[in-house]
The first five atom37 places (N, CA, C, CB, O) and aatype in JSON, in Angstrom:
{
  "aatype": [12, 11, 9, 9, 1, 11, 9, 13, 10, 10, 13, 14, 0, 10, 10, 10, 15, 10, 10, 0, 12, 0, 5, 2, 11, 14, 19, 6, 12, 0, 3, 15, 12, 1, 15, 2, 7, 1, 9, 18, 19, 19, 19, 0, 19, 0, 10, 16, 9, 12, 0, 7, 10, 9, 10, 18, 19, 13, 1, 10, 3, 1, 11, 9, 15, 1, 10, 6, 11, 6, 15, 2],
  "atom_mask": [
    [1, 1, 1, 1, 1],
    [1, 1, 1, 1, 1],
    [1, 1, 1, 1, 1],
    [1, 1, 1, 1, 1],
    [1, 1, 1, 1, 1],
    [1, 1, 1, 1, 1],
    [1, 1, 1, 1, 1],
    [1, 1, 1, 1, 1],
    [1, 1, 1, 1, 1],
    [1, 1, 1, 1, 1],
    [1, 1, 1, 1, 1],
    [1, 1, 1, 1, 1],
    [1, 1, 1, 1, 1],
    [1, 1, 1, 1, 1],
    [1, 1, 1, 1, 1],
    [1, 1, 1, 1, 1],
    [1, 1, 1, 1, 1],
    [1, 1, 1, 1, 1],
    [1, 1, 1, 1, 1],
    [1, 1, 1, 1, 1],
    [1, 1, 1, 1, 1],
    [1, 1, 1, 1, 1],
    [1, 1, 1, 1, 1],
    [1, 1, 1, 1, 1],
    [1, 1, 1, 1, 1],
    [1, 1, 1, 1, 1],
    [1, 1, 1, 1, 1],
    [1, 1, 1, 1, 1],
    [1, 1, 1, 1, 1],
    [1, 1, 1, 1, 1],
    [1, 1, 1, 1, 1],
    [1, 1, 1, 1, 1],
    [1, 1, 1, 1, 1],
    [1, 1, 1, 1, 1],
    [1, 1, 1, 1, 1],
    [1, 1, 1, 1, 1],
    [1, 1, 1, 0, 1],
    [1, 1, 1, 1, 1],
    [1, 1, 1, 1, 1],
    [1, 1, 1, 1, 1],
    [1, 1, 1, 1, 1],
    [1, 1, 1, 1, 1],
    [1, 1, 1, 1, 1],
    [1, 1, 1, 1, 1],
    [1, 1, 1, 1, 1],
    [1, 1, 1, 1, 1],
    [1, 1, 1, 1, 1],
    [1, 1, 1, 1, 1],
    [1, 1, 1, 1, 1],
    [1, 1, 1, 1, 1],
    [1, 1, 1, 1, 1],
    [1, 1, 1, 0, 1],
    [1, 1, 1, 1, 1],
    [1, 1, 1, 1, 1],
    [1, 1, 1, 1, 1],
    [1, 1, 1, 1, 1],
    [1, 1, 1, 1, 1],
    [1, 1, 1, 1, 1],
    [1, 1, 1, 1, 1],
    [1, 1, 1, 1, 1],
    [1, 1, 1, 1, 1],
    [1, 1, 1, 1, 1],
    [1, 1, 1, 1, 1],
    [1, 1, 1, 1, 1],
    [1, 1, 1, 1, 1],
    [1, 1, 1, 1, 1],
    [1, 1, 1, 1, 1],
    [1, 1, 1, 1, 1],
    [1, 1, 1, 1, 1],
    [1, 1, 1, 1, 1],
    [1, 1, 1, 1, 1],
    [1, 1, 1, 1, 1]
  ],
  "atom_positions": [
    [[19.17, -7.59, -6.73], [20.35, -7.29, -6.16], [20.98, -6.12, -7.1], [21.25, -8.61, -6.02], [21.31, -4.99, -6.73]],
    [[21.07, -6.7, -8.46], [21.57, -5.76, -9.42], [20.95, -4.72, -9.47], [21.64, -6.14, -10.57], [21.58, -3.67, -9.35]],
    [[19.62, -4.7, -9.66], [18.82, -3.71, -9.9], [19.02, -2.56, -8.67], [17.39, -4.31, -10.06], [18.94, -1.38, -9.0]],
    [[19.2, -2.81, -7.7], [19.35, -2.03, -6.45], [20.54, -1.15, -6.7], [19.54, -2.95, -5.14], [20.54, 0.07, -6.52]],
    [[21.69, -1.97, -7.18], [22.98, -1.33, -7.3], [22.8, -0.51, -8.38], [24.16, -2.23, -7.46], [23.27, 0.62, -8.21]],
    [[22.27, -0.72, -9.45], [22.03, 0.13, -10.77], [21.26, 1.48, -9.94], [20.86, -0.82, -12.15], [21.85, 2.55, -10.03]],
    [[20.33, 1.46, -9.36], [19.51, 2.41, -8.73], [20.5, 3.35, -8.1], [18.5, 1.77, -7.71], [20.63, 4.53, -8.41]],
    [[21.3, 2.61, -7.03], [22.17, 3.42, -6.31], [23.31, 4.18, -7.11], [22.75, 2.58, -5.32], [23.86, 5.16, -6.61]],
    [[23.62, 3.74, -8.29], [24.65, 4.25, -9.05], [24.01, 5.32, -9.96], [25.38, 3.13, -9.82], [24.69, 6.22, -10.45]],
    [[22.82, 5.22, -10.17], [22.02, 6.28, -10.95], [21.9, 7.48, -10.18], [20.61, 5.83, -11.33], [22.31, 8.53, -10.69]],
    [[21.35, 7.48, -8.93], [21.07, 8.34, -7.93], [22.07, 9.54, -7.94], [21.08, 7.6, -6.67], [21.69, 10.7, -8.15]],
    [[23.38, 9.2, -7.71], [24.34, 10.32, -7.83], [24.58, 11.06, -9.06], [25.49, 9.88, -7.49], [24.92, 12.24, -9.02]],
    [[24.41, 10.37, -10.22], [24.3, 10.99, -11.44], [23.23, 11.9, -11.53], [24.19, 10.09, -12.41], [23.39, 12.98, -12.08]],
    [[22.06, 11.54, -11.02], [20.91, 12.64, -11.16], [21.17, 13.79, -10.42], [19.55, 12.17, -10.71], [21.02, 14.93, -10.85]],
    [[21.55, 13.49, -9.31], [21.98, 14.67, -8.33], [23.06, 15.6, -8.95], [22.59, 14.05, -6.92], [22.97, 16.83, -8.95]],
    [[24.01, 14.95, -9.44], [24.89, 16.03, -10.23], [24.24, 16.87, -11.41], [26.09, 15.3, -10.87], [24.46, 18.08, -11.56]],
    [[23.47, 16.16, -12.2], [22.68, 16.91, -13.16], [21.9, 17.86, -12.83], [21.96, 16.22, -13.79], [21.75, 18.87, -13.53]],
    [[21.3, 17.63, -11.65], [20.45, 18.57, -10.8], [21.17, 19.95, -10.5], [20.09, 17.85, -9.41], [20.81, 21.1, -10.76]],
    [[22.22, 19.49, -9.89], [23.39, 20.71, -9.4], [23.66, 21.45, -10.54], [24.92, 20.15, -8.81], [23.45, 22.66, -10.44]],
    [[24.14, 20.96, -11.76], [24.43, 21.53, -13.01], [23.4, 22.48, -13.5], [24.63, 20.5, -13.97], [23.59, 23.58, -14.0]],
    [[22.21, 21.84, -13.26], [20.95, 22.54, -14.06], [20.45, 23.78, -13.05], [19.5, 21.28, -14.35], [19.73, 24.68, -13.47]],
    [[20.85, 23.72, -11.9], [20.49, 24.77, -10.83], [21.3, 26.05, -10.75], [20.6, 24.14, -9.51], [21.51, 26.76, -9.76]],
    [[21.68, 26.19, -11.89], [22.48, 27.88, -12.04], [21.63, 28.83, -12.36], [23.61, 28.1, -13.24], [20.79, 28.58, -13.23]],
    [[21.65, 30.0, -11.78], [20.75, 31.04, -12.08], [20.85, 31.93, -13.12], [20.66, 31.72, -11.15], [20.24, 33.0, -13.2]],
    [[21.81, 31.35, -14.11], [21.94, 32.22, -15.42], [20.48, 32.28, -16.18], [23.14, 31.5, -16.5], [19.77, 31.29, -16.32]],
    [[20.16, 33.54, -16.63], [18.77, 33.53, -17.33], [19.29, 32.96, -18.79], [17.93, 35.23, -17.4], [20.49, 32.99, -19.07]],
    [[18.57, 32.57, -19.45], [18.43, 32.02, -20.76], [17.8, 32.94, -21.74], [17.68, 30.82, -20.71], [16.58, 32.89, -21.86]],
    [[18.55, 33.84, -22.51], [17.85, 34.69, -23.1], [17.19, 34.15, -24.29], [18.58, 35.73, -23.34], [16.23, 34.8, -24.7]],
    [[17.56, 32.95, -25.03], [16.69, 32.51, -26.24], [15.64, 32.24, -25.69], [17.09, 31.38, -27.09], [14.68, 32.71, -26.31]],
    [[15.31, 31.58, -24.61], [13.96, 30.9, -24.17], [13.05, 32.11, -24.0], [14.05, 29.95, -22.7], [11.95, 32.18, -24.54]],
    [[13.61, 33.13, -23.17], [12.66, 34.22, -22.76], [12.07, 34.99, -24.29], [13.6, 35.42, -21.66], [10.93, 35.39, -24.51]],
    [[13.34, 35.02, -25.28], [12.56, 35.81, -26.47], [11.65, 34.96, -27.26], [13.56, 36.45, -27.52], [10.7, 35.47, -27.86]],
    [[11.88, 33.64, -27.3], [10.82, 32.6, -27.89], [9.62, 32.76, -26.99], [11.35, 30.96, -27.89], [8.54, 32.88, -27.58]],
    [[9.62, 32.79, -25.53], [8.26, 32.79, -24.93], [7.6, 34.25, -25.17], [8.36, 32.42, -23.31], [6.37, 34.38, -25.15]],
    [[8.35, 35.19, -25.37], [7.73, 36.48, -25.53], [7.02, 36.66, -27.02], [8.87, 37.6, -25.28], [6.06, 37.4, -27.21]],
    [[7.64, 35.86, -28.03], [6.98, 35.85, -29.42], [6.3, 34.68, -29.32], [7.92, 35.88, -30.69], [5.75, 34.44, -30.4]],
    [[6.11, 33.94, -28.58], [5.03, 32.81, -28.82], [5.53, 31.71, -29.35], [0.0, 0.0, 0.0], [4.75, 30.8, -29.61]],
    [[6.78, 31.57, -29.6], [7.28, 30.41, -30.66], [7.6, 29.19, -29.95], [8.63, 30.82, -31.5], [7.76, 28.14, -30.58]],
    [[7.72, 29.26, -28.47], [8.13, 28.22, -27.6], [6.91, 27.32, -27.61], [8.56, 28.73, -26.17], [7.16, 26.16, -27.27]],
    [[5.76, 27.58, -27.9], [4.57, 26.86, -28.13], [4.72, 25.97, -29.54], [3.35, 27.94, -28.19], [4.31, 24.81, -29.61]],
    [[5.26, 26.54, -30.46], [5.52, 25.71, -31.62], [6.6, 24.72, -31.46], [5.83, 26.52, -32.73], [6.6, 23.63, -32.03]],
    [[7.53, 25.14, -30.67], [8.86, 24.18, -30.41], [8.16, 23.19, -29.54], [10.32, 24.95, -29.56], [8.44, 22.05, -29.93]],
    [[7.48, 23.18, -28.66], [6.83, 22.22, -27.81], [5.73, 21.35, -28.69], [6.13, 23.02, -26.54], [5.48, 20.19, -28.38]],
    [[5.14, 21.94, -29.72], [4.26, 21.11, -30.22], [4.98, 20.4, -31.19], [3.1, 21.73, -30.7], [4.39, 19.39, -31.59]],
    [[6.08, 20.63, -31.69], [6.88, 19.86, -32.79], [7.44, 18.62, -31.99], [8.18, 20.82, -33.52], [7.41, 17.44, -32.35]],
    [[7.95, 19.13, -30.82], [8.7, 18.04, -30.08], [7.74, 16.89, -29.61], [9.43, 18.66, -28.8], [8.11, 15.72, -29.65]],
    [[6.44, 17.28, -29.16], [5.43, 16.46, -28.68], [4.84, 15.51, -29.76], [4.39, 17.32, -28.1], [4.33, 14.42, -29.5]],
    [[5.0, 16.13, -31.17], [4.57, 15.43, -32.41], [5.53, 14.49, -32.75], [4.34, 16.32, -33.55], [5.13, 13.38, -33.11]],
    [[6.91, 14.75, -32.71], [7.88, 13.7, -32.92], [7.79, 12.69, -31.82], [9.27, 14.25, -33.01], [7.62, 11.52, -32.14]],
    [[7.88, 12.98, -30.68], [7.56, 12.13, -29.46], [6.53, 11.14, -29.8], [7.06, 12.98, -28.25], [6.85, 9.96, -29.88]],
    [[5.41, 11.47, -30.0], [4.2, 10.56, -30.34], [4.46, 9.61, -31.52], [2.94, 11.43, -30.69], [4.26, 8.4, -31.49]],
    [[4.91, 10.32, -32.56], [5.39, 9.62, -33.74], [6.22, 8.38, -33.48], [0.0, 0.0, 0.0], [5.99, 7.24, -33.9]],
    [[7.25, 8.8, -32.7], [8.44, 7.6, -32.25], [7.62, 6.44, -31.34], [9.91, 8.38, -31.11], [7.74, 5.22, -31.47]],
    [[6.76, 7.13, -30.4], [6.16, 5.96, -29.73], [5.09, 5.38, -30.18], [5.86, 6.18, -28.58], [4.64, 4.47, -29.49]],
    [[4.44, 5.71, -31.34], [3.39, 5.07, -32.06], [4.36, 4.02, -32.95], [2.38, 6.23, -32.99], [4.15, 2.8, -32.91]],
    [[5.22, 4.48, -33.59], [6.03, 3.73, -34.5], [6.73, 2.3, -33.61], [7.26, 4.87, -35.13], [6.73, 1.18, -34.12]],
    [[7.25, 2.56, -32.32], [7.68, 1.26, -31.58], [6.48, 0.67, -31.22], [8.59, 1.45, -30.3], [6.55, -0.55, -31.34]],
    [[5.15, 1.16, -30.74], [4.4, 0.17, -30.35], [3.64, -0.73, -31.48], [3.53, 0.76, -29.47], [3.05, -1.79, -31.26]],
    [[3.78, -0.13, -32.65], [3.31, -0.85, -33.72], [4.33, -1.77, -34.35], [2.79, 0.05, -34.66], [4.04, -2.74, -35.05]],
    [[5.56, -1.38, -34.06], [6.59, -2.42, -34.71], [6.58, -3.64, -33.46], [8.41, -1.6, -35.01], [6.77, -4.83, -33.73]],
    [[6.35, -3.22, -32.29], [6.41, -4.43, -31.12], [5.2, -5.37, -31.49], [6.2, -3.8, -29.37], [5.17, -6.59, -31.3]],
    [[4.19, -4.58, -32.05], [2.78, -5.7, -32.34], [3.23, -6.46, -33.68], [0.99, -4.76, -32.69], [2.87, -7.62, -33.87]],
    [[3.86, -5.91, -34.42], [4.0, -6.72, -35.64], [5.21, -7.86, -35.45], [4.34, -5.69, -36.91], [5.21, -8.93, -36.06]],
    [[6.17, -7.49, -34.57], [7.29, -8.57, -34.26], [6.56, -9.72, -33.47], [8.61, -7.91, -33.3], [6.83, -10.9, -33.69]],
    [[5.6, -9.32, -32.5], [4.85, -10.31, -31.71], [4.33, -11.1, -32.48], [3.89, -9.86, -30.88], [4.63, -12.29, -32.39]],
    [[3.32, -10.61, -33.52], [2.62, -11.32, -34.38], [3.1, -12.51, -35.13], [2.24, -10.54, -35.16], [2.6, -13.63, -35.29]],
    [[4.47, -11.84, -35.64], [5.64, -12.75, -36.61], [6.09, -14.0, -35.6], [7.29, -11.65, -37.1], [6.04, -15.14, -36.06]],
    [[6.47, -13.82, -34.42], [6.82, -14.65, -33.46], [5.72, -15.47, -33.13], [7.31, -13.99, -32.41], [6.11, -16.61, -32.89]],
    [[4.46, -15.34, -33.01], [3.29, -16.25, -32.61], [3.25, -17.16, -34.17], [1.61, -15.18, -32.13], [3.03, -18.37, -34.12]],
    [[3.43, -16.6, -35.27], [3.17, -17.28, -36.6], [4.4, -18.22, -36.8], [3.01, -16.17, -37.87], [4.25, -19.21, -37.52]],
    [[5.3, -18.04, -36.37], [6.77, -18.85, -36.56], [6.68, -19.89, -35.75], [8.16, -18.07, -36.16], [7.37, -20.86, -36.07]],
    [[5.89, -20.0, -34.59], [5.89, -21.14, -33.42], [4.81, -22.22, -33.8], [5.47, -20.47, -31.83], [4.62, -23.19, -33.07]]
  ]
}
């Protein structure tokens, strides 16, 4: 029941954020980065950082699980 309540509270927040993002203003910085080809560097760096964080959390979880098994 609590999960359903959280989902119903999250849904309006998502709708509000979509409405805020639905503005028709052009983003000049993104256009210039796209035209220069730098946007791909930004995306590559962001994906590398995210992959590193996911790998770190995965390895940390495995180590903690191993320590929990050894302590029992």
